[in-house]
N, C-alpha and C positions, 0 to 999 in steps of 0.2 A: 501392664497386663491386667486383664479384667477378671475379677472374682467369678468363678464358675466356668471360665473358658478352659478348654483343653490346652495344656501347656505344650510348648515346643520341646521336642527332644534334643538331647545333646550327647556328645561323647567327649570325655576329658580323661586325661591320664593323671594318676596320683603320683606321689613322690617315689614310689617303688616301681613306676613304669606300668602299673596295671591300669587297663582301660575300664572306665566306668561309663555305662550308657544309662540314661534315665530309663530307657525301656527295660533294663535289667531288673527294675524295682516295681514293675507293673503289679498291681494288686496290693501294694503296700503303701503306707503313708510315707512320704519323703519330705524331710526338712532340709531345705537348701539354706546354708548360712554363708552369705558373701562375707569373706573373712580377710583379715590383714595381719601380717607378721608384726607390723610396727604400730598399728593403731591401738591406743590404750583401751578403747571401748571394746574391741575384739578381745583383747587380753583379759578384761574384766569378766567376760562371760566364758572363757575357755575352760576353766576348772568346773564350772557349773554344768556346761554342756558335756564335758567328759564324764562327769559323775552320772549323768542321765542317759548317755548314749547306749550303754549295754542294756539297761532296763527297758528303754524304748524299743530296742531291737527285739527283745523277747515278746513285745506286744505288736510287732510288725511295723515299727517305725524306724526308718533309716535316716541318719543324720549324715549329710555330706557338706563339708566346707568347700567353698570355691574361692581360690586365691586369684584375684583379677588384677591387682595393682601392677602396672607395668614397671614400677621402680623397685619391685621386690624379686630378687633372683631365687631360683629353686634352692640354691645353697642357703640363702637367708631364711627361706621358709622352712627348710629341713632343720636348721639350727633352732628356730623358734619352736617348732613342733616338739623337738626333743626337750628343750628347756621347760616348756609348759606341760610336758607329759600328756599331750593331746592323744586321745584314744580313738578318734573318728578320722575317716579318710579326708585328706586335704587334696583337692583336685586343682590342677594348674590350668588357668584360663588365659593362655597367652593371647595378648591383643584385646582382651576384654570382650570377646565374641559372645560368651554366655551372659555376662553382665549386661551387655547391650541388648541381647535378645529378651532378657527378662525385665529390663529397665531398672536394674539394681543401681542404687545411688550411693549407699554408704556401707561401711563395715562397722558393725554387722547390719545386714538387711536380710530379713528372713522371708522365705517363700515356702508355704506348706502346700503340698500336692496330695490330694486325696487318692484312695486306691483306684479310682476310675481315671486318674490322670488329669484331674481338673484342679485349677488353683482354688484353694479353700481359704487361705489367709496369706497376707503379705504385710510386712511392716517391721515394727520393733519387737524385741524379745519381751520387754516390759516397759514401764512408763518412766524409767530413770532418764534424767537429762542433766545438763550442766547445772541447772538450778535445783533439781530434785535428785539428790544423791542416793536416796533409798527408794526402792521400788514399792509401790502400793498395790500394783496389779501385774501379774505375769501373763501377757497376752499369748505367748507361745504355749504355756501350760494349759491355758483355757482352750486354745484352738485344738490342741491334741486331745484333751479330755472330751471335747464335743465330738470330734471325729471318731474317737474310739467308742463312744456311746451311740454312734449312728446318727449324730446330729451334724449341724453346721456351726462353725465358729461365729461368735458374736462378741466383739466386733470382728469382721472379716478383713478389715483394712485399718492400719494405723500408720502414722508417719514414722519412717525409720529414723534412727538417731545414731550418729557416730561420725567416723571420719569419711570424707569424700573419697570414692574410688578414684585412683589415679589412672587416667586413661592416656592413650597415646596422644601426643601433642597435635598431630594432624587432625584427629577426630574432634579436637576441641576448637577447631577453626583458627588456630594460631599459626601464623607463618613466620618463618625465620627472617 
């Protein structure tokens, strides 16, 4: 997905059966967090994201996690959300349709959508990696600060880092 392009809409259900449409958040900044119940990289960020979600909401920023891994059941996801005290909605992306639509590769993989519905940032939350265990820059905070101040994120794109999203076998080109 290209920075500055109008993003594709979607409709997904959360763990309570409530439908969320991207169009429901028109005029707000939306942070999409492609998320996993079993990925340690997602787990590393869940507490931080939960701490910030309500403050962001007061500023017109909505955080939506999207669970796309085909190997994680709704029951597994529900249990993990309770264990981690996650305070933001976790949406179920059966069959990876939204992950494929956005080109999400990892958990986490962040997409920030501006109030006009355009992609403003995509990539990692920060610069942590296997070799760099402590963050020296938080890309998500920088992107949100820029948008809230009326500017554009810089950088607007970084490489996401985490666990690979588990897609259906047929979509991976593997045959039995």
